[in-house]
C-alpha positions as CSV (number, residue, x, y, z in Angstrom):
1,X,0.0,0.0,0.0
2,X,2.8,2.4,0.9
3,X,4.7,1.7,-2.3
4,X,1.4,2.4,-4.3
5,X,0.9,5.7,-2.6
6,X,4.5,6.7,-3.1
7,X,4.1,5.9,-6.8
8,X,0.9,8.0,-7.0
9,X,2.6,11.0,-5.3
10,X,5.6,10.9,-7.5
11,X,3.6,11.1,-10.8
12,X,3.9,14.8,-10.9
13,X,6.0,16.0,-7.9
14,X,6.6,19.4,-9.3
15,X,3.0,20.3,-10.1
16,X,1.0,18.7,-7.4
17,X,-1.5,21.1,-5.7
18,X,-2.3,21.0,-2.0
19,X,-6.0,20.5,-2.4
20,X,-5.7,18.0,-5.4
21,X,-6.5,14.3,-4.8
22,X,-2.8,13.5,-5.3
23,X,-1.8,16.3,-2.8
24,X,-4.3,15.0,-0.2
25,X,-3.1,11.5,-0.6
26,X,0.5,12.7,-0.2
27,X,-0.5,14.7,2.9
28,X,-2.3,11.7,4.6
29,X,0.5,9.2,3.8
30,X,3.2,11.6,4.8
31,X,1.4,12.4,8.1
32,X,1.2,8.8,9.0
33,X,4.9,8.2,8.1
34,X,5.9,11.2,10.2
35,X,3.9,9.9,13.2
36,X,5.6,6.5,12.9
37,X,9.0,8.1,12.5
38,X,8.3,10.3,15.5
39,X,7.3,7.5,18.0
40,X,11.0,6.9,18.7
41,X,11.5,10.6,19.5
42,X,8.5,10.6,21.9
43,X,9.8,7.6,23.8
44,X,13.3,9.1,24.1
45,X,11.9,12.4,25.3
46,X,9.6,10.7,27.8
47,X,12.4,8.7,29.3
48,X,14.8,11.7,29.5
49,X,12.2,14.0,31.0
50,X,11.3,11.4,33.5
51,X,14.6,12.1,35.3
52,X,13.4,15.7,36.0
53,X,11.1,16.9,38.8
54,X,7.5,16.1,38.0
55,X,6.5,19.8,37.6
56,X,9.1,20.3,34.9
57,X,8.5,17.1,32.8
58,X,5.4,18.3,30.8
59,X,7.1,21.6,29.8
60,X,10.3,19.8,28.8
61,X,8.4,17.3,26.6
62,X,6.6,20.2,24.9
63,X,9.7,22.2,24.3
64,X,11.5,19.1,23.0
65,X,8.7,18.3,20.5
66,X,8.4,22.0,19.5
67,X,12.1,22.0,18.8
68,X,11.7,18.9,16.7
69,X,8.9,20.6,14.7
70,X,10.9,23.8,14.1
71,X,14.0,21.8,13.1
72,X,12.0,19.8,10.6
73,X,10.3,22.9,9.1
74,X,13.7,24.6,8.8
75,X,15.3,21.6,7.2
76,X,12.3,21.3,4.8
77,X,12.9,24.9,3.7
78,X,16.5,24.0,3.1
79,X,15.7,20.7,1.4
80,X,18.3,21.4,-1.3
81,X,21.0,21.5,1.5
82,X,19.6,18.3,3.1
83,X,19.8,16.5,-0.3
84,X,23.4,17.6,-0.6
85,X,24.2,15.8,2.6
86,X,23.7,12.6,0.7
87,X,26.8,13.2,-1.5
88,X,29.8,11.0,-0.4
89,X,32.5,12.9,1.5
90,X,35.0,10.0,1.7
91,X,35.1,6.3,1.1
92,X,35.7,3.4,3.5
93,X,37.9,0.9,1.6
94,X,37.4,-1.9,4.2
95,X,33.6,-1.7,3.6
96,X,32.1,-2.4,0.2
97,X,28.7,-2.6,-1.4
98,X,27.4,-4.2,-4.6
99,X,25.9,-1.9,-7.3
100,X,24.0,-3.3,-10.3
101,X,24.2,-1.6,-13.7
102,X,20.5,-1.1,-14.8
103,X,21.4,-1.5,-18.5
104,X,23.9,-4.5,-18.4
105,X,22.8,-5.9,-15.1
106,X,26.4,-6.3,-14.2
107,X,27.2,-6.3,-10.5
108,X,30.2,-4.2,-9.4
109,X,31.7,-4.1,-5.9
110,X,32.7,-0.6,-4.8
111,X,33.9,1.0,-1.5
112,X,31.2,2.5,0.6
113,X,31.0,6.3,0.4
114,X,30.2,8.1,3.7
115,X,28.1,11.3,3.3
116,X,27.1,14.0,5.7
117,X,23.8,12.2,6.3
118,X,25.7,9.0,7.1
119,X,27.9,10.8,9.6
120,X,24.8,12.2,11.4
121,X,23.2,8.8,11.4
122,X,26.4,7.2,12.8
123,X,26.8,9.9,15.5
124,X,23.1,9.8,16.4
125,X,22.9,6.0,16.5
126,X,26.0,5.7,18.7
127,X,24.7,8.4,21.0
128,X,21.3,6.6,21.2
129,X,22.9,3.3,22.0
130,X,25.2,4.8,24.6
131,X,22.4,6.8,26.3
132,X,19.9,4.0,26.3
133,X,22.5,1.5,27.6
134,X,23.4,4.0,30.4
135,X,19.7,4.4,31.3
136,X,19.2,0.6,31.4
137,X,22.3,0.3,33.7
138,X,20.9,3.0,35.9
139,X,17.5,1.3,36.0
140,X,18.9,-2.1,36.8
141,X,21.6,-1.1,39.3
142,X,19.4,1.6,40.9
143,X,22.3,4.0,41.4
144,X,21.0,6.3,44.0
145,X,24.2,8.1,45.0
146,X,23.3,11.2,43.1
147,X,19.9,12.4,44.4
148,X,18.2,15.7,44.7
149,X,16.9,16.8,48.1
150,X,13.9,14.7,49.1
151,X,12.5,14.0,45.7
152,X,14.4,10.8,44.9
153,X,15.5,12.1,41.5
154,X,19.0,12.2,40.1
155,X,20.2,15.8,39.8
156,X,19.5,16.6,36.1
157,X,18.9,20.0,34.7
158,X,16.3,21.0,32.0
159,X,19.1,22.4,29.9
160,X,21.0,19.1,29.9
161,X,17.9,17.1,29.0
162,X,16.9,19.5,26.2
163,X,20.5,19.4,24.8
164,X,20.3,15.6,24.5
165,X,16.8,15.8,23.1
166,X,17.7,18.4,20.4
167,X,20.7,16.4,19.4
168,X,18.5,13.3,18.7
169,X,15.8,15.6,17.2
170,X,18.4,16.6,14.5
171,X,19.0,12.9,13.6
172,X,15.3,11.9,13.6
173,X,14.4,15.1,11.7
174,X,16.9,14.4,9.0
175,X,15.4,11.0,8.4
176,X,11.9,12.5,8.4
177,X,12.8,15.3,6.0
178,X,14.5,13.0,3.5
179,X,11.3,10.8,3.6
180,X,9.1,13.9,3.0
181,X,11.3,15.3,0.1
182,X,11.2,11.9,-1.5
183,X,7.4,12.0,-1.7
184,X,6.6,15.5,-2.8
185,X,8.2,18.8,-3.5
186,X,5.2,20.9,-2.3
187,X,6.6,22.6,0.9
188,X,3.1,23.3,2.3
189,X,2.1,19.6,2.1
190,X,5.3,18.6,3.9
191,X,5.1,21.3,6.5
192,X,1.4,20.6,7.2
193,X,2.2,16.9,7.6
194,X,5.0,17.7,10.1
195,X,2.8,20.1,12.1
196,X,-0.1,17.6,12.3
197,X,2.3,14.7,13.3
198,X,4.0,16.8,16.0
199,X,0.7,17.9,17.4
200,X,-0.4,14.3,17.6
201,X,2.8,13.4,19.4
202,X,2.4,16.3,21.8
203,X,-1.1,15.1,22.7
204,X,0.1,11.6,23.4
205,X,3.5,12.4,24.9
206,X,2.1,12.9,28.4
207,X,0.1,9.6,28.5
208,X,3.0,7.7,27.0
209,X,5.4,9.1,29.5
210,X,3.1,8.4,32.5
211,X,2.4,4.9,31.3
212,X,6.1,4.1,30.8
213,X,7.1,5.6,34.1
214,X,4.3,3.7,35.9
215,X,5.5,0.3,34.6
216,X,9.3,-0.2,35.0
217,X,9.3,-3.3,32.9
218,X,7.9,-1.3,30.0
219,X,10.6,1.3,30.6
220,X,13.2,-1.4,30.2
221,X,11.6,-2.6,27.1
222,X,11.4,0.9,25.6
223,X,15.1,1.4,26.4
224,X,15.9,-1.9,24.7
225,X,13.9,-0.7,21.6
226,X,16.0,2.5,21.6
227,X,19.2,0.5,21.6
228,X,17.8,-1.4,18.6
229,X,16.9,1.8,16.8
230,X,20.4,3.1,17.5
231,X,21.8,-0.1,15.9
232,X,19.5,0.5,12.8
233,X,20.8,4.1,12.5
234,X,24.4,3.0,12.7
235,X,23.7,0.3,10.1
236,X,22.0,2.8,7.8
237,X,25.0,5.1,8.2
238,X,27.3,2.3,7.0
239,X,24.9,1.4,4.1
240,X,23.9,-1.9,5.7
241,X,20.2,-1.5,5.3
242,X,18.2,-3.8,7.6
243,X,14.5,-4.4,6.9
244,X,12.6,-2.1,9.3
245,X,9.4,-4.0,8.7
246,X,10.9,-7.1,10.5
247,X,12.4,-5.0,13.3
248,X,9.2,-3.1,14.0
249,X,7.2,-6.3,13.9
250,X,9.5,-7.9,16.5
251,X,9.2,-4.7,18.6
252,X,5.4,-4.8,18.3
253,X,5.3,-8.5,19.2
254,X,7.5,-7.9,22.3
255,X,5.3,-5.0,23.4
256,X,2.2,-7.2,23.0
257,X,3.7,-9.9,25.1
258,X,4.6,-7.4,27.8
259,X,1.2,-5.9,27.8
260,X,-0.3,-9.4,28.3
261,X,2.1,-9.9,31.2
262,X,1.0,-6.6,32.8
263,X,-2.7,-7.5,32.4
264,X,-2.1,-11.0,33.9
265,X,-0.1,-9.5,36.8
266,X,-2.9,-7.0,37.5
267,X,-5.5,-9.8,37.6
268,X,-3.3,-11.8,40.0
269,X,-3.1,-8.8,42.3
270,X,-6.9,-8.5,42.3
271,X,-7.3,-12.2,42.9
272,X,-4.8,-12.1,45.9
273,X,-6.6,-9.1,47.3
274,X,-10.0,-10.8,47.1
275,X,-8.7,-14.0,48.8
276,X,-7.0,-12.0,51.6
277,X,-10.2,-10.1,52.2
């Protein structure tokens, strides 16, 4: 279905009008893709903001998502610059990829060229892996030696959290913008899709954050997902493209199993409470 919609949108990318059928299809499809691409961002912001005092968490999530929206809109306006980031800056002779000539169907092995986009994906992926691993370690080991007075929270500043959020916003925004530019050249379609997607994320960021914070096992699972997403970013940066469909299916399956476990655990608590009564 997605490939069909992409084909429809690309029929006349230069002349598509916002209110035309093609434009509306592009808007709907792009909005859904932006929301899917933004789920990772929401989870990351929710986990980082959870380290702040409760009264600062909602504002930090809002600022982080607004920063993501502004960054995407600016990058969309500079789409030509974003596309330039895909030009190779240097080659890695120890990593190769196979390229097929469309006319002769001859397969040639060439060194992998690393572009500006690849560098951002590599840095962002490694940062995400390191940060998620650190958070898992903190969750498992329960390091309580750095606490703020009486609130049981590690001393973390809003500025430190927002700096980390904006760094990952840049990486996620780059992926989002390249997806948008690949579908349509109409800036207003792309910008509207980004604004709608970020608005949806802002509405659900709070409930997602509270749900993850309430269930530590889900927090661990979400952090493991972020490690996996970081690995995907690093693989993309090295041109080792892994099928995201299989990865997202595995993540959805693991989440489904965990939700069943939570439901079963809640029922066991109710049953024990009724027996004790």
